[in-house]
C-alpha positions in Angstrom: -50.0 -185.1 74.6 -52.4 -187.6 73.5 -55.4 -185.5 73.2 -53.6 -182.8 71.5 -53.9 -182.0 67.9 -50.8 -182.4 65.6 -50.3 -178.7 65.4 -50.9 -178.0 69.4 -48.3 -181.0 69.9 -46.0 -179.2 67.5 -46.7 -175.8 69.4 -45.8 -177.5 72.7 -42.5 -178.9 71.4 -41.4 -175.8 70.0 -42.3 -173.7 72.9 -40.5 -175.9 75.2 -37.5 -176.2 73.0 -37.2 -172.5 71.8 -36.9 -170.8 75.2 -40.6 -170.7 75.6 -41.3 -168.3 72.8 -45.1 -168.5 72.2 -45.0 -166.5 69.1 -42.1 -168.5 67.4 -43.8 -171.7 68.6 -47.0 -170.5 67.0 -45.5 -169.4 63.8 -43.6 -172.8 63.5 -46.6 -175.0 64.3 -49.4 -173.1 62.3 -47.5 -171.4 59.8 -49.7 -168.4 60.0 -50.4 -165.8 57.3 -51.6 -162.9 59.5 -50.4 -159.9 61.1 -47.7 -159.8 64.0 -50.5 -158.8 66.3 -52.7 -161.4 65.3 -49.9 -163.8 65.5 -49.1 -162.7 69.1 -52.9 -162.9 69.9 -53.6 -166.4 68.4 -49.8 -167.6 70.1 -51.2 -166.3 73.4 -54.7 -168.3 72.9 -53.1 -171.6 72.1 -50.7 -171.0 75.1 -53.7 -170.6 77.3 -55.7 -173.6 76.0 -56.9 -176.1 78.5 -55.3 -178.9 76.7 -52.0 -177.3 76.1 -51.5 -175.7 79.5 -51.4 -179.0 81.3 -49.0 -180.6 79.2 -46.6 -177.6 79.1 -46.9 -177.6 83.1 -45.9 -181.5 83.1 -43.1 -181.3 80.9 -41.5 -178.4 82.8 -42.1 -180.7 86.0 -40.4 -183.4 84.3 -37.6 -181.3 83.0 -37.2 -179.9 86.5 -37.4 -183.3 88.1 -34.5 -184.4 85.7 -32.2 -181.1 86.7 -32.7 -181.8 90.2 -31.5 -185.5 89.8 -28.5 -184.1 87.9 -27.7 -181.7 90.5 -28.1 -184.2 93.4 -25.8 -186.6 91.5 -23.1 -184.7 90.9 -23.5 -182.2 94.1 -23.8 -179.4 91.8 -24.0 -176.5 94.4 -23.0 -172.9 94.7 -20.4 -173.9 97.2 -18.7 -176.5 94.8 -18.9 -174.3 91.6 -16.8 -172.1 93.6 -14.6 -174.4 95.1 -13.9 -175.5 91.5 -12.9 -172.1 90.1 -10.8 -171.6 93.2 -8.9 -174.7 92.5 -7.9 -173.8 89.0 -7.6 -169.8 89.9 -5.1 -170.3 92.7 -3.4 -173.6 91.3 0.3 -173.8 91.6 2.2 -175.4 88.6 4.7 -176.7 91.2 2.4 -178.9 92.8 2.2 -180.9 89.3 5.9 -180.3 87.9 9.3 -179.7 89.1 12.5 -178.7 87.9 15.5 -181.2 88.6 18.8 -180.7 87.2 17.6 -178.2 84.5 14.7 -180.6 83.4 10.9 -180.4 84.0 9.7 -183.5 85.7 6.3 -184.5 86.1 5.3 -185.5 89.5 3.6 -188.9 90.3 -0.2 -188.3 90.5 -0.3 -190.1 93.7 1.9 -187.3 94.8 -0.3 -184.2 93.6 -2.8 -182.8 95.8 -6.4 -183.2 94.9 -6.7 -179.4 94.1 -3.9 -179.5 91.9 -5.1 -182.6 90.0 -8.8 -181.0 89.6 -6.9 -177.8 88.1 -5.6 -180.1 85.1 -7.5 -180.3 81.9 -5.1 -182.9 80.1 -2.0 -185.1 80.5 -0.6 -186.6 77.2 2.5 -188.1 76.0 4.0 -188.3 72.8 7.3 -190.0 71.5 9.0 -188.7 68.4 10.8 -191.1 65.7 14.1 -190.8 67.6 12.4 -192.2 70.8 12.4 -189.1 72.9 9.3 -188.7 75.2 7.5 -185.4 75.4 4.9 -185.2 78.4 2.5 -182.5 78.1 0.4 -181.2 81.4 -2.4 -178.6 80.5 -4.5 -177.1 83.4 -7.7 -175.5 82.8 -7.7 -171.5 82.4 -6.5 -169.6 85.5 -7.8 -166.6 83.9 -11.2 -167.7 83.1 -11.5 -169.0 86.5 -10.3 -165.7 88.1 -12.8 -163.8 86.1 -15.7 -166.2 87.1 -14.8 -165.7 90.9 -14.3 -162.0 90.4 -17.6 -161.5 88.6 -19.3 -163.8 91.2 -17.4 -161.6 94.2 -18.3 -158.2 92.2 -15.0 -157.4 91.8 -15.5 -156.5 87.9 -17.8 -153.7 89.0 -15.7 -150.4 89.6 -15.5 -149.4 93.1 -17.1 -145.8 93.9 -14.1 -143.3 93.8 -13.0 -142.2 97.3 -13.2 -138.6 96.1 -12.9 -135.7 98.7 -14.4 -133.5 96.3 -17.8 -135.3 96.5 -17.6 -135.5 100.2 -17.2 -131.6 100.2 -20.2 -131.3 97.8 -22.4 -133.3 100.3 -21.4 -131.3 103.2 -21.4 -128.1 101.8 -23.8 -125.7 103.5 -24.3 -123.7 100.1 -24.5 -126.4 97.5 -26.0 -123.9 95.0 -22.5 -122.0 95.4 -20.9 -124.6 92.4 -23.9 -123.7 90.4 -23.1 -120.0 90.6 -19.4 -120.9 89.9 -18.2 -119.7 93.2 -15.4 -121.7 95.0 -15.7 -123.1 98.3 -14.3 -121.3 101.0 -11.2 -123.9 101.4 -10.4 -123.0 97.7 
């Protein structure tokens, strides 16, 4: 960005930080007084400037390289994200706690299966003034995980109704009969 003017540099910074909105970046960098169409035209001109374009392209490439490193480091894949949602959505509280003699017992974490451990968002312990201990085990939201899985699978969209009337209309030899208000021969 060394060979850019201060306003071009500000334009690039704003453009990359505001979702790549050239008009908003132009307004922030140049403080224009013209009409909306003039601002749009000038923003596009700055965006296509031969000094500005390569800087934006290079910044995008650096950002993508950072994203790729993060995704590789943490193994962020579609499969892994779905697996985590499934772990949470289908977790069973009895993998973590049990009831013995009318009291809730938290299992030793070594005995808790990995899927159940990954569904836990918090384990905390508190001791009141009389010395009684309270252990709290909180899991991530099953509803949120199942909603995300349902959305991924398309289960959030209504199924077409299996309606015999639609089939009847599609197979009717005289479809205009309905428009005329006549009933089908079947009824």
